[in-house]
Biotite code that builds the C-alpha atoms (Angstrom):
import biotite.structure as struc

atoms = struc.array([
    struc.Atom([18.816, 43.914, 38.485], chain_id="A", res_id=1, res_name="MET", atom_name="CA", element="C"),
    struc.Atom([19.087, 42.291, 35.096], chain_id="A", res_id=2, res_name="ARG", atom_name="CA", element="C"),
    struc.Atom([16.549, 44.702, 33.623], chain_id="A", res_id=3, res_name="ASP", atom_name="CA", element="C"),
    struc.Atom([18.723, 47.600, 34.763], chain_id="A", res_id=4, res_name="LEU", atom_name="CA", element="C"),
    struc.Atom([22.075, 46.118, 33.791], chain_id="A", res_id=5, res_name="SER", atom_name="CA", element="C"),
    struc.Atom([20.830, 45.133, 30.335], chain_id="A", res_id=6, res_name="GLU", atom_name="CA", element="C"),
    struc.Atom([18.857, 48.377, 29.998], chain_id="A", res_id=7, res_name="ARG", atom_name="CA", element="C"),
    struc.Atom([15.716, 46.411, 29.236], chain_id="A", res_id=8, res_name="ARG", atom_name="CA", element="C"),
    struc.Atom([13.488, 48.720, 31.270], chain_id="A", res_id=9, res_name="LYS", atom_name="CA", element="C"),
    struc.Atom([13.776, 52.302, 32.453], chain_id="A", res_id=10, res_name="ALA", atom_name="CA", element="C"),
    struc.Atom([14.649, 52.772, 36.153], chain_id="A", res_id=11, res_name="PRO", atom_name="CA", element="C"),
    struc.Atom([11.551, 54.917, 36.732], chain_id="A", res_id=12, res_name="GLY", atom_name="CA", element="C"),
    struc.Atom([9.295, 52.172, 35.406], chain_id="A", res_id=13, res_name="LEU", atom_name="CA", element="C"),
    struc.Atom([10.877, 49.607, 37.730], chain_id="A", res_id=14, res_name="LEU", atom_name="CA", element="C"),
    struc.Atom([10.517, 51.907, 40.749], chain_id="A", res_id=15, res_name="VAL", atom_name="CA", element="C"),
    struc.Atom([6.847, 52.579, 39.960], chain_id="A", res_id=16, res_name="ARG", atom_name="CA", element="C"),
    struc.Atom([6.193, 48.875, 39.469], chain_id="A", res_id=17, res_name="ARG", atom_name="CA", element="C"),
    struc.Atom([7.910, 48.021, 42.761], chain_id="A", res_id=18, res_name="GLY", atom_name="CA", element="C"),
    struc.Atom([5.879, 50.612, 44.653], chain_id="A", res_id=19, res_name="ILE", atom_name="CA", element="C"),
    struc.Atom([2.646, 49.356, 43.085], chain_id="A", res_id=20, res_name="ALA", atom_name="CA", element="C"),
    struc.Atom([3.460, 45.756, 44.013], chain_id="A", res_id=21, res_name="LEU", atom_name="CA", element="C"),
    struc.Atom([4.327, 46.754, 47.589], chain_id="A", res_id=22, res_name="ALA", atom_name="CA", element="C"),
    struc.Atom([1.001, 48.557, 47.915], chain_id="A", res_id=23, res_name="ARG", atom_name="CA", element="C"),
    struc.Atom([-1.036, 45.590, 46.662], chain_id="A", res_id=24, res_name="THR", atom_name="CA", element="C"),
    struc.Atom([0.814, 42.921, 48.694], chain_id="A", res_id=25, res_name="GLU", atom_name="CA", element="C"),
    struc.Atom([-1.353, 43.268, 51.835], chain_id="A", res_id=26, res_name="PRO", atom_name="CA", element="C"),
    struc.Atom([-4.516, 42.742, 49.763], chain_id="A", res_id=27, res_name="ALA", atom_name="CA", element="C"),
    struc.Atom([-3.015, 39.671, 48.097], chain_id="A", res_id=28, res_name="VAL", atom_name="CA", element="C"),
    struc.Atom([-2.077, 38.206, 51.478], chain_id="A", res_id=29, res_name="LEU", atom_name="CA", element="C"),
    struc.Atom([-5.542, 38.957, 52.907], chain_id="A", res_id=30, res_name="ARG", atom_name="CA", element="C"),
    struc.Atom([-7.139, 37.128, 49.981], chain_id="A", res_id=31, res_name="ARG", atom_name="CA", element="C"),
    struc.Atom([-4.858, 34.122, 50.383], chain_id="A", res_id=32, res_name="GLN", atom_name="CA", element="C"),
    struc.Atom([-5.423, 33.905, 54.138], chain_id="A", res_id=33, res_name="THR", atom_name="CA", element="C"),
    struc.Atom([-9.151, 34.161, 53.446], chain_id="A", res_id=34, res_name="GLY", atom_name="CA", element="C"),
    struc.Atom([-8.798, 31.077, 51.266], chain_id="A", res_id=35, res_name="LEU", atom_name="CA", element="C"),
    struc.Atom([-7.260, 29.148, 54.153], chain_id="A", res_id=36, res_name="GLY", atom_name="CA", element="C"),
    struc.Atom([-3.546, 29.834, 53.777], chain_id="A", res_id=37, res_name="CYS", atom_name="CA", element="C"),
    struc.Atom([-1.336, 30.861, 56.675], chain_id="A", res_id=38, res_name="GLN", atom_name="CA", element="C"),
    struc.Atom([1.138, 33.756, 56.431], chain_id="A", res_id=39, res_name="PRO", atom_name="CA", element="C"),
    struc.Atom([4.722, 32.497, 56.499], chain_id="A", res_id=40, res_name="ALA", atom_name="CA", element="C"),
    struc.Atom([8.254, 33.692, 55.943], chain_id="A", res_id=41, res_name="ARG", atom_name="CA", element="C"),
    struc.Atom([10.609, 31.938, 53.533], chain_id="A", res_id=42, res_name="GLY", atom_name="CA", element="C"),
    struc.Atom([12.321, 29.856, 56.205], chain_id="A", res_id=43, res_name="GLY", atom_name="CA", element="C"),
    struc.Atom([8.988, 28.640, 57.512], chain_id="A", res_id=44, res_name="GLN", atom_name="CA", element="C"),
    struc.Atom([7.915, 27.568, 54.036], chain_id="A", res_id=45, res_name="VAL", atom_name="CA", element="C"),
    struc.Atom([11.160, 25.642, 53.507], chain_id="A", res_id=46, res_name="VAL", atom_name="CA", element="C"),
    struc.Atom([10.765, 23.841, 56.848], chain_id="A", res_id=47, res_name="ARG", atom_name="CA", element="C"),
    struc.Atom([7.119, 22.978, 56.141], chain_id="A", res_id=48, res_name="ARG", atom_name="CA", element="C"),
    struc.Atom([7.926, 21.599, 52.702], chain_id="A", res_id=49, res_name="VAL", atom_name="CA", element="C"),
    struc.Atom([10.837, 19.595, 54.157], chain_id="A", res_id=50, res_name="ALA", atom_name="CA", element="C"),
    struc.Atom([8.572, 18.199, 56.877], chain_id="A", res_id=51, res_name="ALA", atom_name="CA", element="C"),
    struc.Atom([5.947, 17.213, 54.290], chain_id="A", res_id=52, res_name="LEU", atom_name="CA", element="C"),
    struc.Atom([8.630, 15.595, 52.141], chain_id="A", res_id=53, res_name="HIS", atom_name="CA", element="C"),
    struc.Atom([10.035, 13.680, 55.100], chain_id="A", res_id=54, res_name="HIS", atom_name="CA", element="C"),
    struc.Atom([6.553, 12.538, 56.108], chain_id="A", res_id=55, res_name="ALA", atom_name="CA", element="C"),
    struc.Atom([5.754, 11.416, 52.564], chain_id="A", res_id=56, res_name="ALA", atom_name="CA", element="C"),
    struc.Atom([8.991, 9.466, 52.234], chain_id="A", res_id=57, res_name="THR", atom_name="CA", element="C"),
    struc.Atom([8.758, 7.889, 55.688], chain_id="A", res_id=58, res_name="GLY", atom_name="CA", element="C"),
    struc.Atom([11.796, 9.694, 57.065], chain_id="A", res_id=59, res_name="ASN", atom_name="CA", element="C"),
    struc.Atom([11.383, 10.207, 60.828], chain_id="A", res_id=60, res_name="SER", atom_name="CA", element="C"),
    struc.Atom([13.695, 13.247, 61.010], chain_id="A", res_id=61, res_name="THR", atom_name="CA", element="C"),
    struc.Atom([10.986, 15.750, 60.071], chain_id="A", res_id=62, res_name="ALA", atom_name="CA", element="C"),
    struc.Atom([11.102, 19.008, 61.985], chain_id="A", res_id=63, res_name="THR", atom_name="CA", element="C"),
    struc.Atom([8.082, 20.887, 63.230], chain_id="A", res_id=64, res_name="SER", atom_name="CA", element="C"),
    struc.Atom([7.484, 24.521, 62.325], chain_id="A", res_id=65, res_name="ASP", atom_name="CA", element="C"),
    struc.Atom([7.069, 27.246, 64.920], chain_id="A", res_id=66, res_name="SER", atom_name="CA", element="C"),
    struc.Atom([5.538, 30.475, 63.679], chain_id="A", res_id=67, res_name="THR", atom_name="CA", element="C"),
    struc.Atom([6.657, 32.281, 66.845], chain_id="A", res_id=68, res_name="ALA", atom_name="CA", element="C"),
    struc.Atom([10.366, 31.738, 66.120], chain_id="A", res_id=69, res_name="THR", atom_name="CA", element="C"),
    struc.Atom([10.306, 33.691, 62.867], chain_id="A", res_id=70, res_name="ASP", atom_name="CA", element="C"),
    struc.Atom([7.879, 36.374, 63.992], chain_id="A", res_id=71, res_name="GLY", atom_name="CA", element="C"),
    struc.Atom([5.799, 35.968, 60.851], chain_id="A", res_id=72, res_name="GLY", atom_name="CA", element="C"),
    struc.Atom([3.189, 38.568, 60.051], chain_id="A", res_id=73, res_name="SER", atom_name="CA", element="C"),
    struc.Atom([0.512, 38.779, 57.421], chain_id="A", res_id=74, res_name="ALA", atom_name="CA", element="C"),
    struc.Atom([1.620, 42.173, 56.087], chain_id="A", res_id=75, res_name="VAL", atom_name="CA", element="C"),
    struc.Atom([4.937, 42.066, 54.255], chain_id="A", res_id=76, res_name="GLY", atom_name="CA", element="C"),
    struc.Atom([5.669, 38.432, 55.012], chain_id="A", res_id=77, res_name="SER", atom_name="CA", element="C"),
    struc.Atom([6.086, 37.621, 51.341], chain_id="A", res_id=78, res_name="GLY", atom_name="CA", element="C"),
    struc.Atom([4.286, 34.285, 51.289], chain_id="A", res_id=79, res_name="ALA", atom_name="CA", element="C"),
    struc.Atom([1.117, 32.526, 52.258], chain_id="A", res_id=80, res_name="ALA", atom_name="CA", element="C"),
    struc.Atom([1.075, 28.778, 52.464], chain_id="A", res_id=81, res_name="VAL", atom_name="CA", element="C"),
    struc.Atom([-1.645, 26.306, 53.186], chain_id="A", res_id=82, res_name="GLY", atom_name="CA", element="C"),
    struc.Atom([-4.180, 23.856, 51.933], chain_id="A", res_id=83, res_name="ASN", atom_name="CA", element="C"),
    struc.Atom([-7.075, 25.436, 50.096], chain_id="A", res_id=84, res_name="THR", atom_name="CA", element="C"),
    struc.Atom([-8.633, 22.068, 49.292], chain_id="A", res_id=85, res_name="GLY", atom_name="CA", element="C"),
    struc.Atom([-7.705, 22.279, 45.642], chain_id="A", res_id=86, res_name="ARG", atom_name="CA", element="C"),
    struc.Atom([-5.931, 19.462, 43.823], chain_id="A", res_id=87, res_name="THR", atom_name="CA", element="C"),
    struc.Atom([-3.828, 19.392, 40.722], chain_id="A", res_id=88, res_name="GLY", atom_name="CA", element="C"),
])
């Protein structure tokens, strides 16, 4: 929105870029799931991070995540989370 309001980029350019990103998203998610990540929606990611934080700090009020409640799907979910074994 800022690019449009400040006339930093032409509307046509932004539309083309958005369409291109939408077309490549499934391939990005397939690659990430191939690396060991799990598809997740934003709310799922927030709950998982909160649960990890609670576990790390010793807080016993951590909540578990249920993929079925959010109806997450690999295509168009917007995020892939997981442990790929990398550190740092």
